[in-house]
PyMOL Python script that loads the backbone (N, CA, C, O; Angstrom):
from pymol import cmd

cmd.read_pdbstr("""\
ATOM      1  N   UNK A   1       3.853  35.114-122.068  1.00  0.00           N
ATOM      2  CA  UNK A   1       2.518  34.748-121.669  1.00  0.00           C
ATOM      3  C   UNK A   1       2.130  35.413-120.355  1.00  0.00           C
ATOM      4  O   UNK A   1       1.007  35.892-120.200  1.00  0.00           O
ATOM      5  N   UNK A   2       3.079  35.441-119.399  1.00  0.00           N
ATOM      6  CA  UNK A   2       2.793  36.071-118.112  1.00  0.00           C
ATOM      7  C   UNK A   2       2.568  37.561-118.276  1.00  0.00           C
ATOM      8  O   UNK A   2       1.726  38.143-117.591  1.00  0.00           O
ATOM      9  N   UNK A   3       3.314  38.183-119.177  1.00  0.00           N
ATOM     10  CA  UNK A   3       3.189  39.630-119.384  1.00  0.00           C
ATOM     11  C   UNK A   3       1.810  39.959-119.940  1.00  0.00           C
ATOM     12  O   UNK A   3       1.181  40.924-119.505  1.00  0.00           O
ATOM     13  N   UNK A   4       1.340  39.175-120.886  1.00  0.00           N
ATOM     14  CA  UNK A   4       0.021  39.407-121.476  1.00  0.00           C
ATOM     15  C   UNK A   4      -1.068  39.242-120.422  1.00  0.00           C
ATOM     16  O   UNK A   4      -1.999  40.046-120.371  1.00  0.00           O
ATOM     17  N   UNK A   5      -0.970  38.237-119.600  1.00  0.00           N
ATOM     18  CA  UNK A   5      -1.955  38.004-118.550  1.00  0.00           C
ATOM     19  C   UNK A   5      -1.940  39.150-117.542  1.00  0.00           C
ATOM     20  O   UNK A   5      -2.991  39.559-117.047  1.00  0.00           O
ATOM     21  N   UNK A   6      -0.751  39.667-117.239  1.00  0.00           N
ATOM     22  CA  UNK A   6      -0.634  40.801-116.315  1.00  0.00           C
ATOM     23  C   UNK A   6      -1.366  42.013-116.871  1.00  0.00           C
ATOM     24  O   UNK A   6      -2.110  42.675-116.147  1.00  0.00           O
ATOM     25  N   UNK A   7      -1.162  42.310-118.156  1.00  0.00           N
ATOM     26  CA  UNK A   7      -1.829  43.459-118.761  1.00  0.00           C
ATOM     27  C   UNK A   7      -3.343  43.267-118.846  1.00  0.00           C
ATOM     28  O   UNK A   7      -4.100  44.227-118.710  1.00  0.00           O
ATOM     29  N   UNK A   8      -3.776  42.047-119.066  1.00  0.00           N
ATOM     30  CA  UNK A   8      -5.212  41.784-119.094  1.00  0.00           C
ATOM     31  C   UNK A   8      -5.837  42.030-117.725  1.00  0.00           C
ATOM     32  O   UNK A   8      -6.913  42.619-117.628  1.00  0.00           O
ATOM     33  N   UNK A   9      -5.166  41.583-116.671  1.00  0.00           N
ATOM     34  CA  UNK A   9      -5.686  41.791-115.316  1.00  0.00           C
ATOM     35  C   UNK A   9      -5.692  43.273-114.963  1.00  0.00           C
ATOM     36  O   UNK A   9      -6.646  43.765-114.360  1.00  0.00           O
ATOM     37  N   UNK A  10      -4.641  43.979-115.335  1.00  0.00           N
ATOM     38  CA  UNK A  10      -4.578  45.419-115.052  1.00  0.00           C
ATOM     39  C   UNK A  10      -5.665  46.179-115.817  1.00  0.00           C
ATOM     40  O   UNK A  10      -6.278  47.102-115.282  1.00  0.00           O
ATOM     41  N   UNK A  11      -5.894  45.787-117.057  1.00  0.00           N
ATOM     42  CA  UNK A  11      -6.931  46.482-117.833  1.00  0.00           C
ATOM     43  C   UNK A  11      -8.314  46.201-117.252  1.00  0.00           C
ATOM     44  O   UNK A  11      -9.169  47.086-117.261  1.00  0.00           O
ATOM     45  N   UNK A  12      -8.554  44.988-116.746  1.00  0.00           N
ATOM     46  CA  UNK A  12      -9.834  44.691-116.090  1.00  0.00           C
ATOM     47  C   UNK A  12     -10.018  45.534-114.839  1.00  0.00           C
ATOM     48  O   UNK A  12     -11.113  46.033-114.578  1.00  0.00           O
ATOM     49  N   UNK A  13      -8.950  45.696-114.064  1.00  0.00           N
ATOM     50  CA  UNK A  13      -9.039  46.519-112.857  1.00  0.00           C
ATOM     51  C   UNK A  13      -9.347  47.970-113.217  1.00  0.00           C
ATOM     52  O   UNK A  13     -10.164  48.622-112.567  1.00  0.00           O
ATOM     53  N   UNK A  14      -8.684  48.463-114.256  1.00  0.00           N
ATOM     54  CA  UNK A  14      -8.907  49.848-114.662  1.00  0.00           C
ATOM     55  C   UNK A  14     -10.332  50.039-115.169  1.00  0.00           C
ATOM     56  O   UNK A  14     -10.965  51.052-114.870  1.00  0.00           O
ATOM     57  N   UNK A  15     -10.841  49.078-115.933  1.00  0.00           N
ATOM     58  CA  UNK A  15     -12.206  49.185-116.445  1.00  0.00           C
ATOM     59  C   UNK A  15     -13.236  49.125-115.325  1.00  0.00           C
ATOM     60  O   UNK A  15     -14.234  49.845-115.360  1.00  0.00           O
ATOM     61  N   UNK A  16     -13.001  48.273-114.335  1.00  0.00           N
ATOM     62  CA  UNK A  16     -13.956  48.208-113.226  1.00  0.00           C
ATOM     63  C   UNK A  16     -13.935  49.495-112.406  1.00  0.00           C
ATOM     64  O   UNK A  16     -14.977  49.941-111.926  1.00  0.00           O
ATOM     65  N   UNK A  17     -12.751  50.095-112.242  1.00  0.00           N
ATOM     66  CA  UNK A  17     -12.655  51.373-111.529  1.00  0.00           C
ATOM     67  C   UNK A  17     -13.362  52.472-112.320  1.00  0.00           C
ATOM     68  O   UNK A  17     -14.067  53.305-111.751  1.00  0.00           O
ATOM     69  N   UNK A  18     -13.165  52.463-113.629  1.00  0.00           N
ATOM     70  CA  UNK A  18     -13.812  53.457-114.485  1.00  0.00           C
ATOM     71  C   UNK A  18     -15.325  53.278-114.473  1.00  0.00           C
ATOM     72  O   UNK A  18     -16.061  54.264-114.420  1.00  0.00           O
ATOM     73  N   UNK A  19     -15.793  52.052-114.520  1.00  0.00           N
ATOM     74  CA  UNK A  19     -17.232  51.792-114.500  1.00  0.00           C
ATOM     75  C   UNK A  19     -17.852  52.225-113.179  1.00  0.00           C
ATOM     76  O   UNK A  19     -18.984  52.707-113.156  1.00  0.00           O
ATOM     77  N   UNK A  20     -17.130  52.061-112.086  1.00  0.00           N
ATOM     78  CA  UNK A  20     -17.655  52.495-110.793  1.00  0.00           C
ATOM     79  C   UNK A  20     -17.794  54.008-110.742  1.00  0.00           C
ATOM     80  O   UNK A  20     -18.736  54.517-110.136  1.00  0.00           O
ATOM     81  N   UNK A  21     -16.879  54.734-111.364  1.00  0.00           N
ATOM     82  CA  UNK A  21     -16.968  56.189-111.378  1.00  0.00           C
ATOM     83  C   UNK A  21     -18.059  56.700-112.288  1.00  0.00           C
ATOM     84  O   UNK A  21     -18.670  57.730-112.004  1.00  0.00           O
ATOM     85  N   UNK A  22     -18.315  55.995-113.381  1.00  0.00           N
ATOM     86  CA  UNK A  22     -19.318  56.433-114.339  1.00  0.00           C
ATOM     87  C   UNK A  22     -20.727  56.111-113.861  1.00  0.00           C
ATOM     88  O   UNK A  22     -21.660  56.843-114.190  1.00  0.00           O
ATOM     89  N   UNK A  23     -20.909  55.056-113.107  1.00  0.00           N
ATOM     90  CA  UNK A  23     -22.252  54.647-112.718  1.00  0.00           C
ATOM     91  C   UNK A  23     -22.960  55.707-111.876  1.00  0.00           C
ATOM     92  O   UNK A  23     -24.188  55.794-111.921  1.00  0.00           O
ATOM     93  N   UNK A  24     -22.240  56.499-111.124  1.00  0.00           N
ATOM     94  CA  UNK A  24     -22.865  57.557-110.339  1.00  0.00           C
ATOM     95  C   UNK A  24     -23.393  58.681-111.201  1.00  0.00           C
ATOM     96  O   UNK A  24     -24.356  59.351-110.827  1.00  0.00           O
ATOM     97  N   UNK A  25     -22.776  58.897-112.348  1.00  0.00           N
ATOM     98  CA  UNK A  25     -23.174  59.987-113.225  1.00  0.00           C
ATOM     99  C   UNK A  25     -23.977  59.511-114.419  1.00  0.00           C
ATOM    100  O   UNK A  25     -24.205  60.272-115.359  1.00  0.00           O
ATOM    101  N   UNK A  26     -24.404  58.275-114.391  1.00  0.00           N
ATOM    102  CA  UNK A  26     -25.112  57.717-115.538  1.00  0.00           C
ATOM    103  C   UNK A  26     -26.467  58.379-115.751  1.00  0.00           C
ATOM    104  O   UNK A  26     -26.900  58.530-116.893  1.00  0.00           O
ATOM    105  N   UNK A  27     -27.140  58.771-114.689  1.00  0.00           N
ATOM    106  CA  UNK A  27     -28.432  59.434-114.860  1.00  0.00           C
ATOM    107  C   UNK A  27     -28.256  60.804-115.505  1.00  0.00           C
ATOM    108  O   UNK A  27     -29.113  61.239-116.274  1.00  0.00           O
ATOM    109  N   UNK A  28     -27.166  61.481-115.203  1.00  0.00           N
ATOM    110  CA  UNK A  28     -26.918  62.781-115.831  1.00  0.00           C
ATOM    111  C   UNK A  28     -26.635  62.618-117.316  1.00  0.00           C
ATOM    112  O   UNK A  28     -27.085  63.425-118.129  1.00  0.00           O
ATOM    113  N   UNK A  29     -25.905  61.592-117.667  1.00  0.00           N
ATOM    114  CA  UNK A  29     -25.637  61.328-119.076  1.00  0.00           C
ATOM    115  C   UNK A  29     -26.936  60.940-119.790  1.00  0.00           C
ATOM    116  O   UNK A  29     -27.184  61.367-120.918  1.00  0.00           O
ATOM    117  N   UNK A  30     -27.752  60.136-119.128  1.00  0.00           N
ATOM    118  CA  UNK A  30     -29.034  59.750-119.712  1.00  0.00           C
ATOM    119  C   UNK A  30     -29.945  60.944-119.927  1.00  0.00           C
ATOM    120  O   UNK A  30     -30.615  61.037-120.956  1.00  0.00           O
ATOM    121  N   UNK A  31     -29.977  61.861-118.964  1.00  0.00           N
ATOM    122  CA  UNK A  31     -30.812  63.043-119.145  1.00  0.00           C
ATOM    123  C   UNK A  31     -30.268  63.925-120.256  1.00  0.00           C
ATOM    124  O   UNK A  31     -31.035  64.520-121.014  1.00  0.00           O
ATOM    125  N   UNK A  32     -28.965  64.009-120.352  1.00  0.00           N
ATOM    126  CA  UNK A  32     -28.374  64.793-121.445  1.00  0.00           C
ATOM    127  C   UNK A  32     -28.783  64.253-122.804  1.00  0.00           C
ATOM    128  O   UNK A  32     -29.086  65.018-123.720  1.00  0.00           O
ATOM    129  N   UNK A  33     -28.789  62.941-122.932  1.00  0.00           N
ATOM    130  CA  UNK A  33     -29.230  62.328-124.183  1.00  0.00           C
ATOM    131  C   UNK A  33     -30.735  62.482-124.378  1.00  0.00           C
ATOM    132  O   UNK A  33     -31.201  62.661-125.503  1.00  0.00           O
ATOM    133  N   UNK A  34     -31.495  62.412-123.289  1.00  0.00           N
ATOM    134  CA  UNK A  34     -32.945  62.546-123.393  1.00  0.00           C
ATOM    135  C   UNK A  34     -33.365  63.973-123.711  1.00  0.00           C
ATOM    136  O   UNK A  34     -34.460  64.185-124.232  1.00  0.00           O
ATOM    137  N   UNK A  35     -32.533  64.944-123.416  1.00  0.00           N
ATOM    138  CA  UNK A  35     -32.885  66.344-123.663  1.00  0.00           C
ATOM    139  C   UNK A  35     -32.664  66.748-125.117  1.00  0.00           C
ATOM    140  O   UNK A  35     -33.095  67.824-125.531  1.00  0.00           O
ATOM    141  N   UNK A  36     -32.005  65.905-125.889  1.00  0.00           N
ATOM    142  CA  UNK A  36     -31.768  66.234-127.303  1.00  0.00           C
ATOM    143  C   UNK A  36     -33.084  66.259-128.074  1.00  0.00           C
ATOM    144  O   UNK A  36     -33.318  67.165-128.873  1.00  0.00           O
ATOM    145  N   UNK A  37     -33.940  65.275-127.841  1.00  0.00           N
ATOM    146  CA  UNK A  37     -35.218  65.203-128.549  1.00  0.00           C
ATOM    147  C   UNK A  37     -36.117  66.396-128.286  1.00  0.00           C
ATOM    148  O   UNK A  37     -36.591  67.017-129.237  1.00  0.00           O
ATOM    149  N   UNK A  38     -36.372  66.742-127.018  1.00  0.00           N
ATOM    150  CA  UNK A  38     -37.188  67.932-126.770  1.00  0.00           C
ATOM    151  C   UNK A  38     -36.557  69.225-127.289  1.00  0.00           C
ATOM    152  O   UNK A  38     -37.266  70.145-127.694  1.00  0.00           O
ATOM    153  N   UNK A  39     -35.240  69.291-127.277  1.00  0.00           N
ATOM    154  CA  UNK A  39     -34.586  70.477-127.828  1.00  0.00           C
ATOM    155  C   UNK A  39     -34.859  70.635-129.312  1.00  0.00           C
ATOM    156  O   UNK A  39     -35.138  71.735-129.791  1.00  0.00           O
ATOM    157  N   UNK A  40     -34.777  69.537-130.028  1.00  0.00           N
ATOM    158  CA  UNK A  40     -35.093  69.571-131.459  1.00  0.00           C
ATOM    159  C   UNK A  40     -36.576  69.856-131.663  1.00  0.00           C
ATOM    160  O   UNK A  40     -36.946  70.605-132.568  1.00  0.00           O
ATOM    161  N   UNK A  41     -37.432  69.263-130.824  1.00  0.00           N
ATOM    162  CA  UNK A  41     -38.869  69.477-130.937  1.00  0.00           C
ATOM    163  C   UNK A  41     -39.275  70.924-130.728  1.00  0.00           C
ATOM    164  O   UNK A  41     -40.131  71.442-131.445  1.00  0.00           O
ATOM    165  N   UNK A  42     -38.666  71.578-129.750  1.00  0.00           N
ATOM    166  CA  UNK A  42     -38.961  72.999-129.505  1.00  0.00           C
ATOM    167  C   UNK A  42     -38.549  73.834-130.716  1.00  0.00           C
ATOM    168  O   UNK A  42     -39.261  74.755-131.118  1.00  0.00           O
ATOM    169  N   UNK A  43     -37.411  73.508-131.282  1.00  0.00           N
ATOM    170  CA  UNK A  43     -36.969  74.230-132.477  1.00  0.00           C
ATOM    171  C   UNK A  43     -37.929  74.062-133.636  1.00  0.00           C
ATOM    172  O   UNK A  43     -38.203  75.017-134.363  1.00  0.00           O
ATOM    173  N   UNK A  44     -38.441  72.859-133.814  1.00  0.00           N
ATOM    174  CA  UNK A  44     -39.386  72.608-134.902  1.00  0.00           C
ATOM    175  C   UNK A  44     -40.701  73.338-134.657  1.00  0.00           C
ATOM    176  O   UNK A  44     -41.283  73.885-135.594  1.00  0.00           O
ATOM    177  N   UNK A  45     -41.179  73.358-133.412  1.00  0.00           N
ATOM    178  CA  UNK A  45     -42.439  74.032-133.092  1.00  0.00           C
ATOM    179  C   UNK A  45     -42.325  75.534-133.372  1.00  0.00           C
ATOM    180  O   UNK A  45     -43.211  76.121-133.993  1.00  0.00           O
ATOM    181  N   UNK A  46     -41.246  76.146-132.917  1.00  0.00           N
ATOM    182  CA  UNK A  46     -41.093  77.585-133.137  1.00  0.00           C
ATOM    183  C   UNK A  46     -40.836  77.909-134.605  1.00  0.00           C
ATOM    184  O   UNK A  46     -41.286  78.944-135.097  1.00  0.00           O
ATOM    185  N   UNK A  47     -40.120  77.039-135.307  1.00  0.00           N
ATOM    186  CA  UNK A  47     -39.893  77.268-136.734  1.00  0.00           C
ATOM    187  C   UNK A  47     -41.196  77.193-137.509  1.00  0.00           C
ATOM    188  O   UNK A  47     -41.414  77.969-138.439  1.00  0.00           O
ATOM    189  N   UNK A  48     -42.066  76.259-137.128  1.00  0.00           N
ATOM    190  CA  UNK A  48     -43.361  76.148-137.803  1.00  0.00           C
ATOM    191  C   UNK A  48     -44.222  77.380-137.532  1.00  0.00           C
ATOM    192  O   UNK A  48     -44.929  77.856-138.420  1.00  0.00           O
ATOM    193  N   UNK A  49     -44.159  77.896-136.296  1.00  0.00           N
ATOM    194  CA  UNK A  49     -44.937  79.102-135.973  1.00  0.00           C
ATOM    195  C   UNK A  49     -44.437  80.304-136.769  1.00  0.00           C
ATOM    196  O   UNK A  49     -45.233  81.072-137.309  1.00  0.00           O
ATOM    197  N   UNK A  50     -43.142  80.460-136.837  1.00  0.00           N
ATOM    198  CA  UNK A  50     -42.580  81.595-137.578  1.00  0.00           C
ATOM    199  C   UNK A  50     -42.929  81.497-139.057  1.00  0.00           C
ATOM    200  O   UNK A  50     -43.272  82.494-139.691  1.00  0.00           O
ATOM    201  N   UNK A  51     -42.838  80.286-139.601  1.00  0.00           N
ATOM    202  CA  UNK A  51     -43.158  80.100-141.010  1.00  0.00           C
ATOM    203  C   UNK A  51     -44.647  80.356-141.263  1.00  0.00           C
ATOM    204  O   UNK A  51     -45.000  80.979-142.265  1.00  0.00           O
ATOM    205  N   UNK A  52     -45.516  79.889-140.380  1.00  0.00           N
ATOM    206  CA  UNK A  52     -46.954  80.113-140.551  1.00  0.00           C
ATOM    207  C   UNK A  52     -47.296  81.593-140.449  1.00  0.00           C
ATOM    208  O   UNK A  52     -48.131  82.098-141.200  1.00  0.00           O
ATOM    209  N   UNK A  53     -46.653  82.279-139.524  1.00  0.00           N
ATOM    210  CA  UNK A  53     -46.913  83.709-139.362  1.00  0.00           C
ATOM    211  C   UNK A  53     -46.371  84.507-140.546  1.00  0.00           C
ATOM    212  O   UNK A  53     -46.973  85.500-140.957  1.00  0.00           O
ATOM    213  N   UNK A  54     -45.256  84.081-141.084  1.00  0.00           N
ATOM    214  CA  UNK A  54     -44.698  84.774-142.244  1.00  0.00           C
ATOM    215  C   UNK A  54     -45.577  84.581-143.481  1.00  0.00           C
ATOM    216  O   UNK A  54     -45.699  85.489-144.303  1.00  0.00           O
ATOM    217  N   UNK A  55     -46.180  83.421-143.614  1.00  0.00           N
ATOM    218  CA  UNK A  55     -47.032  83.167-144.779  1.00  0.00           C
ATOM    219  C   UNK A  55     -48.405  83.817-144.651  1.00  0.00           C
ATOM    220  O   UNK A  55     -48.967  84.302-145.633  1.00  0.00           O
ATOM    221  N   UNK A  56     -48.940  83.823-143.430  1.00  0.00           N
ATOM    222  CA  UNK A  56     -50.286  84.355-143.193  1.00  0.00           C
ATOM    223  C   UNK A  56     -50.267  85.188-141.917  1.00  0.00           C
ATOM    224  O   UNK A  56     -50.623  84.677-140.855  1.00  0.00           O
ATOM    225  N   UNK A  57     -49.863  86.456-141.989  1.00  0.00           N
ATOM    226  CA  UNK A  57     -49.724  87.268-140.770  1.00  0.00           C
ATOM    227  C   UNK A  57     -51.022  87.448-139.981  1.00  0.00           C
ATOM    228  O   UNK A  57     -50.976  87.679-138.773  1.00  0.00           O
ATOM    229  N   UNK A  58     -52.167  87.345-140.636  1.00  0.00           N
ATOM    230  CA  UNK A  58     -53.439  87.530-139.933  1.00  0.00           C
ATOM    231  C   UNK A  58     -53.722  86.398-138.949  1.00  0.00           C
ATOM    232  O   UNK A  58     -54.472  86.582-137.990  1.00  0.00           O
ATOM    233  N   UNK A  59     -53.133  85.242-139.180  1.00  0.00           N
ATOM    234  CA  UNK A  59     -53.424  84.086-138.320  1.00  0.00           C
ATOM    235  C   UNK A  59     -52.439  83.956-137.165  1.00  0.00           C
ATOM    236  O   UNK A  59     -52.387  82.908-136.522  1.00  0.00           O
ATOM    237  N   UNK A  60     -51.669  84.980-136.892  1.00  0.00           N
ATOM    238  CA  UNK A  60     -50.657  84.907-135.834  1.00  0.00           C
ATOM    239  C   UNK A  60     -51.300  84.664-134.466  1.00  0.00           C
ATOM    240  O   UNK A  60     -50.756  83.920-133.651  1.00  0.00           O
ATOM    241  N   UNK A  61     -52.441  85.281-134.215  1.00  0.00           N
ATOM    242  CA  UNK A  61     -53.116  85.098-132.925  1.00  0.00           C
ATOM    243  C   UNK A  61     -53.637  83.683-132.740  1.00  0.00           C
ATOM    244  O   UNK A  61     -53.567  83.130-131.643  1.00  0.00           O
ATOM    245  N   UNK A  62     -54.156  83.102-133.802  1.00  0.00           N
ATOM    246  CA  UNK A  62     -54.681  81.744-133.723  1.00  0.00           C
ATOM    247  C   UNK A  62     -53.554  80.718-133.579  1.00  0.00           C
ATOM    248  O   UNK A  62     -53.649  79.784-132.783  1.00  0.00           O
ATOM    249  N   UNK A  63     -52.509  80.903-134.345  1.00  0.00           N
ATOM    250  CA  UNK A  63     -51.417  79.923-134.296  1.00  0.00           C
ATOM    251  C   UNK A  63     -50.561  80.074-133.046  1.00  0.00           C
ATOM    252  O   UNK A  63     -49.835  79.148-132.683  1.00  0.00           O
ATOM    253  N   UNK A  64     -50.632  81.222-132.381  1.00  0.00           N
ATOM    254  CA  UNK A  64     -49.861  81.396-131.142  1.00  0.00           C
ATOM    255  C   UNK A  64     -50.343  80.424-130.059  1.00  0.00           C
ATOM    256  O   UNK A  64     -49.550  79.929-129.258  1.00  0.00           O
ATOM    257  N   UNK A  65     -51.647  80.160-130.048  1.00  0.00           N
ATOM    258  CA  UNK A  65     -52.190  79.185-129.101  1.00  0.00           C
ATOM    259  C   UNK A  65     -51.579  77.810-129.340  1.00  0.00           C
ATOM    260  O   UNK A  65     -51.190  77.123-128.395  1.00  0.00           O
ATOM    261  N   UNK A  66     -51.499  77.416-130.599  1.00  0.00           N
ATOM    262  CA  UNK A  66     -50.902  76.124-130.935  1.00  0.00           C
ATOM    263  C   UNK A  66     -49.407  76.111-130.649  1.00  0.00           C
ATOM    264  O   UNK A  66     -48.840  75.065-130.335  1.00  0.00           O
ATOM    265  N   UNK A  67     -48.776  77.263-130.756  1.00  0.00           N
ATOM    266  CA  UNK A  67     -47.353  77.360-130.429  1.00  0.00           C
ATOM    267  C   UNK A  67     -47.120  77.010-128.962  1.00  0.00           C
ATOM    268  O   UNK A  67     -46.245  76.204-128.644  1.00  0.00           O
ATOM    269  N   UNK A  68     -47.896  77.611-128.078  1.00  0.00           N
ATOM    270  CA  UNK A  68     -47.694  77.356-126.654  1.00  0.00           C
ATOM    271  C   UNK A  68     -48.129  75.949-126.255  1.00  0.00           C
ATOM    272  O   UNK A  68     -47.531  75.347-125.362  1.00  0.00           O
ATOM    273  N   UNK A  69     -49.150  75.426-126.900  1.00  0.00           N
ATOM    274  CA  UNK A  69     -49.555  74.041-126.624  1.00  0.00           C
ATOM    275  C   UNK A  69     -48.461  73.057-127.052  1.00  0.00           C
ATOM    276  O   UNK A  69     -48.120  72.133-126.314  1.00  0.00           O
ATOM    277  N   UNK A  70     -47.930  73.265-128.233  1.00  0.00           N
ATOM    278  CA  UNK A  70     -46.858  72.395-128.708  1.00  0.00           C
ATOM    279  C   UNK A  70     -45.606  72.504-127.856  1.00  0.00           C
ATOM    280  O   UNK A  70     -44.941  71.506-127.578  1.00  0.00           O
ATOM    281  N   UNK A  71     -45.293  73.722-127.445  1.00  0.00           N
ATOM    282  CA  UNK A  71     -44.126  73.942-126.587  1.00  0.00           C
ATOM    283  C   UNK A  71     -44.303  73.226-125.248  1.00  0.00           C
ATOM    284  O   UNK A  71     -43.365  72.607-124.745  1.00  0.00           O
ATOM    285  N   UNK A  72     -45.502  73.309-124.670  1.00  0.00           N
ATOM    286  CA  UNK A  72     -45.758  72.668-123.374  1.00  0.00           C
ATOM    287  C   UNK A  72     -45.671  71.150-123.477  1.00  0.00           C
ATOM    288  O   UNK A  72     -45.133  70.495-122.584  1.00  0.00           O
ATOM    289  N   UNK A  73     -46.192  70.597-124.550  1.00  0.00           N
ATOM    290  CA  UNK A  73     -46.156  69.141-124.710  1.00  0.00           C
ATOM    291  C   UNK A  73     -44.718  68.650-124.879  1.00  0.00           C
ATOM    292  O   UNK A  73     -44.328  67.638-124.295  1.00  0.00           O
ATOM    293  N   UNK A  74     -43.937  69.370-125.677  1.00  0.00           N
ATOM    294  CA  UNK A  74     -42.555  68.950-125.907  1.00  0.00           C
ATOM    295  C   UNK A  74     -41.724  69.118-124.632  1.00  0.00           C
ATOM    296  O   UNK A  74     -40.890  68.266-124.325  1.00  0.00           O
ATOM    297  N   UNK A  75     -41.938  70.184-123.905  1.00  0.00           N
ATOM    298  CA  UNK A  75     -41.179  70.390-122.670  1.00  0.00           C
ATOM    299  C   UNK A  75     -41.573  69.384-121.595  1.00  0.00           C
ATOM    300  O   UNK A  75     -40.769  69.080-120.714  1.00  0.00           O
ATOM    301  N   UNK A  76     -42.793  68.863-121.651  1.00  0.00           N
ATOM    302  CA  UNK A  76     -43.194  67.823-120.703  1.00  0.00           C
ATOM    303  C   UNK A  76     -42.315  66.589-120.874  1.00  0.00           C
ATOM    304  O   UNK A  76     -42.031  65.893-119.899  1.00  0.00           O
ATOM    305  N   UNK A  77     -41.884  66.313-122.094  1.00  0.00           N
ATOM    306  CA  UNK A  77     -40.982  65.179-122.320  1.00  0.00           C
ATOM    307  C   UNK A  77     -39.640  65.400-121.626  1.00  0.00           C
ATOM    308  O   UNK A  77     -39.067  64.463-121.070  1.00  0.00           O
ATOM    309  N   UNK A  78     -39.142  66.620-121.654  1.00  0.00           N
ATOM    310  CA  UNK A  78     -37.881  66.910-120.972  1.00  0.00           C
ATOM    311  C   UNK A  78     -38.035  66.772-119.462  1.00  0.00           C
ATOM    312  O   UNK A  78     -37.139  66.266-118.787  1.00  0.00           O
ATOM    313  N   UNK A  79     -39.156  67.217-118.939  1.00  0.00           N
ATOM    314  CA  UNK A  79     -39.387  67.076-117.504  1.00  0.00           C
ATOM    315  C   UNK A  79     -39.537  65.615-117.100  1.00  0.00           C
ATOM    316  O   UNK A  79     -39.086  65.215-116.026  1.00  0.00           O
ATOM    317  N   UNK A  80     -40.164  64.825-117.951  1.00  0.00           N
ATOM    318  CA  UNK A  80     -40.257  63.390-117.677  1.00  0.00           C
ATOM    319  C   UNK A  80     -38.867  62.753-117.678  1.00  0.00           C
ATOM    320  O   UNK A  80     -38.581  61.870-116.870  1.00  0.00           O
ATOM    321  N   UNK A  81     -38.014  63.203-118.583  1.00  0.00           N
ATOM    322  CA  UNK A  81     -36.657  62.666-118.640  1.00  0.00           C
ATOM    323  C   UNK A  81     -35.880  62.937-117.367  1.00  0.00           C
ATOM    324  O   UNK A  81     -35.189  62.050-116.866  1.00  0.00           O
ATOM    325  N   UNK A  82     -35.980  64.139-116.838  1.00  0.00           N
ATOM    326  CA  UNK A  82     -35.242  64.439-115.605  1.00  0.00           C
ATOM    327  C   UNK A  82     -35.883  63.740-114.413  1.00  0.00           C
ATOM    328  O   UNK A  82     -35.179  63.347-113.484  1.00  0.00           O
ATOM    329  N   UNK A  83     -37.207  63.578-114.421  1.00  0.00           N
ATOM    330  CA  UNK A  83     -37.867  62.867-113.320  1.00  0.00           C
ATOM    331  C   UNK A  83     -37.471  61.393-113.312  1.00  0.00           C
ATOM    332  O   UNK A  83     -37.219  60.823-112.251  1.00  0.00           O
ATOM    333  N   UNK A  84     -37.415  60.778-114.484  1.00  0.00           N
ATOM    334  CA  UNK A  84     -37.009  59.373-114.556  1.00  0.00           C
ATOM    335  C   UNK A  84     -35.558  59.196-114.157  1.00  0.00           C
ATOM    336  O   UNK A  84     -35.179  58.139-113.651  1.00  0.00           O
ATOM    337  N   UNK A  85     -34.746  60.207-114.376  1.00  0.00           N
ATOM    338  CA  UNK A  85     -33.364  60.131-113.925  1.00  0.00           C
ATOM    339  C   UNK A  85     -33.257  60.028-112.422  1.00  0.00           C
ATOM    340  O   UNK A  85     -32.389  59.323-111.908  1.00  0.00           O
ATOM    341  N   UNK A  86     -34.125  60.719-111.711  1.00  0.00           N
ATOM    342  CA  UNK A  86     -34.119  60.645-110.248  1.00  0.00           C
ATOM    343  C   UNK A  86     -34.812  59.386-109.722  1.00  0.00           C
ATOM    344  O   UNK A  86     -34.419  58.829-108.697  1.00  0.00           O
ATOM    345  N   UNK A  87     -35.848  58.947-110.441  1.00  0.00           N
ATOM    346  CA  UNK A  87     -36.602  57.782-109.991  1.00  0.00           C
ATOM    347  C   UNK A  87     -35.782  56.506-110.123  1.00  0.00           C
ATOM    348  O   UNK A  87     -35.774  55.675-109.215  1.00  0.00           O
ATOM    349  N   UNK A  88     -35.099  56.347-111.236  1.00  0.00           N
ATOM    350  CA  UNK A  88     -34.352  55.109-111.484  1.00  0.00           C
ATOM    351  C   UNK A  88     -32.916  55.190-111.024  1.00  0.00           C
ATOM    352  O   UNK A  88     -32.083  54.405-111.479  1.00  0.00           O
ATOM    353  N   UNK A  89     -32.603  56.104-110.145  1.00  0.00           N
ATOM    354  CA  UNK A  89     -31.234  56.266-109.656  1.00  0.00           C
ATOM    355  C   UNK A  89     -30.872  55.190-108.666  1.00  0.00           C
ATOM    356  O   UNK A  89     -29.754  55.174-108.153  1.00  0.00           O
TER     357      UNK A  89
END
""", "prot")
cmd.dss("prot")
cmd.show_as("cartoon", "prot")
cmd.util.cbc("prot")
cmd.orient("prot")
């Protein structure tokens, strides 16, 4: 019984030490997770532009405007993610 209690106390100490080390880097982990969505969004925006241009090459000039608008909106989400990481630190 004493041995089990000793291991429980040691594991609690180790977990609290680990949690203290992770809490400083939690905003970086959060931003890493938040950057996944905009990364996928940028890929979808460019894939849609390439597909539209391949289907209708004459409309490349018109759809290029929408490409940059979509890219800017999606990248704004990534910038918000990094800003919130600093704000809620």
